[in-house]
C-alpha positions in Angstrom: 6.0 20.7 -32.8 4.7 24.1 -31.7 7.0 27.0 -32.3 7.1 28.2 -28.7 8.0 24.6 -27.9 10.7 24.4 -30.2 12.0 27.7 -29.0 12.6 26.7 -25.7 14.2 23.0 -26.7 16.1 24.9 -28.7 17.6 27.5 -26.4 17.6 25.0 -23.4 20.1 23.0 -26.0 22.7 25.8 -27.3 22.9 26.4 -23.4 24.2 23.3 -22.8 27.3 24.4 -25.2 29.8 26.7 -24.0 33.8 27.7 -24.1 35.2 26.6 -21.0 37.8 24.3 -19.6 37.5 20.5 -19.0 40.1 17.9 -18.5 41.6 16.1 -21.7 42.2 12.2 -21.1 41.2 12.2 -17.5 42.4 11.6 -14.9 44.4 15.4 -15.1 48.5 15.7 -13.8 47.3 17.0 -10.2 45.2 13.4 -9.8 48.0 11.6 -11.3 47.2 10.8 -14.6 48.5 12.3 -17.7 45.6 14.5 -18.5 45.7 18.3 -19.2 43.6 21.0 -18.9 41.8 22.3 -22.6 39.6 24.9 -23.7 36.7 24.1 -25.4 33.0 22.8 -25.2 32.8 20.9 -21.9 29.1 19.2 -22.9 30.6 17.7 -26.4 34.5 17.6 -25.2 35.5 19.6 -28.6 38.3 21.3 -28.1 38.6 25.1 -29.1 40.0 28.4 -28.0 37.5 31.4 -29.3 34.3 32.6 -29.0 34.5 32.4 -32.8 35.0 28.7 -32.7 32.3 28.1 -30.3 29.6 30.0 -32.7 30.6 27.5 -35.5 30.6 24.9 -33.2 26.9 25.9 -32.6 26.2 26.3 -35.8 27.9 23.6 -37.4 27.6 20.5 -34.9 24.7 21.7 -32.3 22.0 22.8 -34.6 22.2 20.5 -37.5 21.8 17.6 -34.8 18.8 19.5 -32.7 16.9 19.5 -36.5 17.7 16.3 -37.2 16.6 14.9 -34.0 13.4 16.7 -34.1 12.8 16.1 -37.8 12.8 12.3 -36.7 10.7 13.0 -33.7 7.7 14.6 -36.1 7.9 12.4 -38.4 6.9 9.2 -35.7 4.4 11.5 -33.6 1.2 10.9 -35.1 -0.5 13.7 -36.7 -3.5 15.0 -33.6 -5.1 16.9 -36.3 -8.9 16.9 -36.8 -10.2 15.1 -40.3 -11.3 17.8 -42.8 -15.0 16.7 -43.4 -16.5 19.0 -46.1 -20.1 20.8 -45.4 -19.4 20.3 -41.9 -20.3 16.3 -41.5 -23.9 17.2 -42.4 
């Protein structure tokens, strides 16, 4: 994978994750259920409450999974590089 393409994909993946709030165990109490509003990553539904924990979530959970997925994809793709022919094929 080209480094520019990898960088754009990685930036997109990181931007999906944020320190925000989401409803745990929907529906919310306001909707007649027993779910509560919690802080954490709404994309992963992982609970935490500090920026430091968000950074740990990205470095410990998000990045390793991203690189595992991309490693698998690169192994599945055939190489498009041209074979090396000695003396230019002459």
